[in-house]
C-alpha positions as CSV (number, residue, x, y, z in Angstrom):
1,M,0.0,0.0,0.0
2,D,1.2,3.5,-0.9
3,L,0.5,6.6,1.3
4,V,0.2,9.8,-0.8
5,E,-0.2,13.3,0.6
6,V,-2.9,15.3,-1.2
7,L,-3.4,18.2,1.2
8,P,-0.7,18.8,3.9
9,N,-1.9,17.8,7.4
10,R,-5.4,17.3,6.0
11,L,-5.8,14.6,3.3
12,H,-3.9,11.5,2.3
13,M,-4.6,8.8,-0.2
14,L,-4.1,5.2,0.7
15,R,-3.5,3.4,-2.6
16,F,-4.0,-0.4,-2.7
17,P,-3.3,-2.8,-5.6
18,V,-6.9,-2.3,-6.6
19,G,-8.6,1.0,-5.6
20,Q,-7.9,3.3,-2.8
21,A,-9.2,5.0,0.4
22,Y,-8.6,8.5,1.8
23,L,-7.8,9.7,5.3
24,W,-9.1,13.1,6.3
25,Q,-7.6,14.8,9.4
26,D,-9.5,17.3,11.5
27,A,-7.9,18.8,14.6
28,E,-9.3,16.1,17.0
29,A,-10.6,13.4,14.7
30,L,-9.9,11.2,11.7
31,T,-12.3,10.2,9.0
32,L,-11.7,7.4,6.5
33,I,-13.4,7.6,3.1
34,D,-13.7,3.9,2.0
35,S,-11.6,1.2,3.4
36,G,-9.9,-1.0,0.8
37,N,-10.2,-4.7,0.5
38,A,-10.8,-7.2,3.2
39,G,-7.6,-7.8,5.1
40,S,-6.4,-4.2,4.8
41,A,-7.1,-3.0,8.3
42,T,-3.6,-3.6,9.6
43,E,-2.0,-1.7,6.7
44,I,-4.4,1.2,7.2
45,E,-3.6,1.4,10.9
46,G,0.1,1.3,10.0
47,A,-0.4,4.2,7.6
48,I,-2.2,6.2,10.2
49,R,0.6,5.6,12.7
50,S,3.3,6.5,10.1
51,L,1.7,10.0,10.0
52,G,2.2,10.3,13.8
53,L,-1.5,9.9,14.4
54,D,-3.5,7.6,16.7
55,P,-5.9,5.1,15.1
56,G,-8.0,5.6,18.2
57,R,-8.9,9.0,16.7
58,L,-10.7,7.3,13.8
59,E,-14.3,8.5,14.4
60,R,-16.1,7.5,11.2
61,I,-15.7,5.4,8.0
62,V,-17.8,6.8,5.1
63,L,-18.4,4.3,2.4
64,T,-19.0,5.7,-1.1
65,H,-20.8,2.4,-2.2
66,C,-21.2,-1.2,-1.6
67,H,-18.4,-2.9,-3.6
68,G,-15.8,-5.0,-1.8
69,D,-12.8,-2.9,-2.8
70,H,-14.3,0.0,-0.9
71,T,-16.0,-1.8,2.1
72,G,-13.7,-4.7,2.8
73,A,-11.8,-3.5,5.9
74,A,-14.5,-1.2,7.4
75,G,-16.0,-3.7,9.8
76,E,-12.6,-4.8,11.2
77,L,-11.5,-1.2,11.7
78,A,-14.8,-0.2,13.3
79,A,-14.6,-3.1,15.7
80,R,-11.0,-2.3,16.7
81,W,-11.4,1.5,17.2
82,G,-15.1,2.2,17.6
83,A,-15.5,4.2,14.4
84,R,-19.0,4.5,13.0
85,V,-19.6,3.1,9.6
86,L,-21.8,5.3,7.4
87,A,-23.3,4.5,4.0
88,H,-26.3,5.5,1.8
89,R,-29.6,3.9,2.7
90,L,-29.9,2.1,-0.6
91,D,-26.5,0.4,-0.4
92,A,-26.5,-0.3,3.4
93,P,-28.4,-3.6,3.1
94,V,-25.7,-4.9,0.6
95,I,-22.9,-3.8,2.9
96,R,-24.6,-5.6,5.8
97,G,-24.9,-8.8,3.8
98,E,-28.7,-8.7,3.6
99,R,-28.8,-8.3,-0.2
100,P,-26.4,-9.4,-2.9
101,V,-24.0,-7.0,-4.6
102,P,-26.0,-5.6,-7.6
103,E,-24.9,-6.8,-11.0
104,P,-23.7,-4.1,-13.4
105,V,-24.9,-3.7,-17.0
106,L,-21.7,-4.0,-18.9
107,L,-20.6,-2.6,-22.2
108,D,-18.7,-5.2,-24.3
109,W,-15.3,-3.7,-23.6
110,E,-16.0,-3.8,-19.8
111,V,-16.6,-7.6,-19.7
112,P,-13.0,-8.8,-19.4
113,L,-12.2,-6.0,-17.0
114,Y,-15.1,-7.0,-14.8
115,E,-14.1,-10.7,-14.9
116,H,-10.6,-9.7,-13.8
117,A,-11.9,-7.6,-11.0
118,L,-14.0,-10.5,-9.7
119,A,-10.9,-12.7,-9.7
120,V,-8.7,-10.3,-7.8
121,V,-11.0,-8.5,-5.3
122,P,-12.0,-10.6,-2.3
123,A,-15.6,-10.6,-1.2
124,A,-16.2,-8.2,1.7
125,P,-17.5,-9.7,4.9
126,P,-20.9,-8.4,6.1
127,T,-20.3,-5.1,7.9
128,P,-22.7,-3.3,10.3
129,V,-23.8,0.1,9.1
130,D,-24.3,2.5,12.0
131,G,-25.8,5.4,10.0
132,E,-27.8,5.4,6.8
133,L,-27.3,8.5,4.7
134,E,-29.4,10.5,2.4
135,D,-28.6,13.3,-0.1
136,G,-27.6,16.5,1.6
137,D,-26.8,14.9,5.0
138,A,-24.1,16.6,7.0
139,L,-21.2,14.2,7.9
140,G,-19.6,16.0,10.8
141,F,-16.1,16.5,9.5
142,G,-14.2,18.7,7.1
143,D,-15.8,22.0,8.2
144,G,-19.1,21.0,6.5
145,A,-18.7,17.9,4.5
146,Y,-22.0,16.6,3.1
147,V,-23.5,13.8,1.1
148,V,-24.2,14.0,-2.6
149,H,-26.3,11.1,-3.7
150,A,-24.6,9.8,-6.8
151,P,-26.6,6.9,-8.3
152,G,-25.6,5.0,-11.4
153,H,-22.6,3.0,-10.4
154,T,-24.8,1.5,-7.7
155,D,-28.2,2.8,-6.5
156,G,-26.7,4.0,-3.2
157,S,-23.4,5.5,-4.5
158,I,-22.5,8.8,-2.9
159,G,-20.1,11.6,-3.5
160,I,-18.7,13.6,-0.5
161,H,-18.3,17.4,-0.9
162,L,-16.2,19.6,1.4
163,P,-17.0,23.0,-0.1
164,R,-14.9,25.0,2.4
165,H,-11.8,23.0,1.3
166,G,-12.8,22.7,-2.4
167,V,-12.6,18.9,-2.1
168,L,-14.9,16.3,-3.8
169,F,-14.8,12.6,-3.3
170,T,-16.5,11.0,-6.3
171,G,-16.4,7.3,-5.4
172,D,-16.5,5.2,-8.6
173,C,-18.7,7.6,-10.6
174,V,-15.6,9.1,-12.1
175,A,-12.3,7.3,-12.8
176,A,-8.9,8.7,-13.5
177,V,-7.1,5.6,-14.8
178,G,-5.9,7.0,-18.0
179,P,-8.1,9.8,-19.3
180,L,-10.7,11.3,-16.9
181,M,-13.8,9.3,-17.6
182,L,-17.1,7.9,-16.4
183,G,-16.4,5.0,-14.0
184,V,-17.0,1.5,-15.2
185,F,-19.3,-1.4,-14.1
186,N,-22.5,0.8,-13.6
187,V,-25.9,-0.7,-12.8
188,H,-27.5,2.2,-14.7
189,R,-25.3,4.0,-17.2
190,G,-27.8,6.8,-17.8
191,R,-28.1,7.7,-14.2
192,A,-24.3,7.5,-13.9
193,I,-23.9,10.1,-16.6
194,E,-26.4,12.4,-14.9
195,T,-24.4,12.0,-11.7
196,F,-21.2,12.8,-13.5
197,H,-22.7,16.1,-14.6
198,R,-24.0,16.8,-11.2
199,L,-20.6,16.2,-9.5
200,A,-18.8,18.2,-12.2
201,A,-21.1,21.1,-11.6
202,L,-19.8,21.4,-8.0
203,A,-16.5,22.7,-9.5
204,P,-14.1,21.4,-6.9
205,S,-10.5,22.4,-6.8
206,I,-9.5,18.9,-5.8
207,A,-11.2,15.7,-6.9
208,C,-10.5,12.3,-5.3
209,F,-11.5,9.2,-7.2
210,G,-12.1,5.6,-6.3
211,H,-9.6,4.6,-8.9
212,G,-6.8,6.9,-10.2
213,D,-4.8,9.7,-8.7
214,P,-6.5,12.8,-7.3
215,L,-6.8,15.8,-9.6
216,T,-5.5,19.0,-8.1
217,V,-4.8,21.3,-11.0
218,D,-7.5,22.8,-13.3
219,T,-9.8,20.3,-11.7
220,A,-13.2,22.0,-12.3
221,A,-12.4,22.6,-16.0
222,A,-11.2,19.0,-16.5
223,L,-14.3,17.5,-14.8
224,A,-16.6,19.8,-16.9
225,K,-14.9,18.8,-20.1
226,A,-14.9,15.1,-19.4
227,A,-18.6,15.2,-18.3
228,G,-19.5,17.1,-21.5
229,E,-17.7,14.5,-23.7
230,T,-19.4,11.5,-22.0
231,P,-22.1,10.2,-24.4
232,A,-25.4,8.9,-23.1
């Protein structure tokens, strides 16, 4: 796992072989955005300690959606440190193991990528969800972070917007692996495209993706251009 500074003393990316999570630091508390694959808890704790921080300060784990490369370590971390796990109401039953992971509607070129992802990403264990989120909910960190319902990748996908810091977490709606683009493996491509436009309209100065490096330069313009070039 690689630890990458995005904003000094505020935001770090934790990059795994597949996907990534983000650690946000407030004065007295830590927030984790997504949690990597199952089995990643010890690595995440090590990354926190390497920054001179105490994992006991981890107050919440906000999950952008229900896929295992985002939810895998959340339960173990929450059990160790008492963090609350938060997710959108529509994805929470999947995260808890009450419903199956929704099957995406794949474009032809996505099929081999999806088969590879199924082979390398371990299934996430059922994870208790302590708080079910809705669009516009305040999250209690980042000087006013709030939920942006971002359906399309899954029904309960969310973005997380920190307007006072100009930071937007897109989950898997947007990907930056190669050119900036609509994320893959969507359950509803039309809704995903609508979400892409909604997120781009927030015009962040920093965008953090589920896959690919954060965008920190000319971010708003790049998002608007990529959204405008995404066909329905």
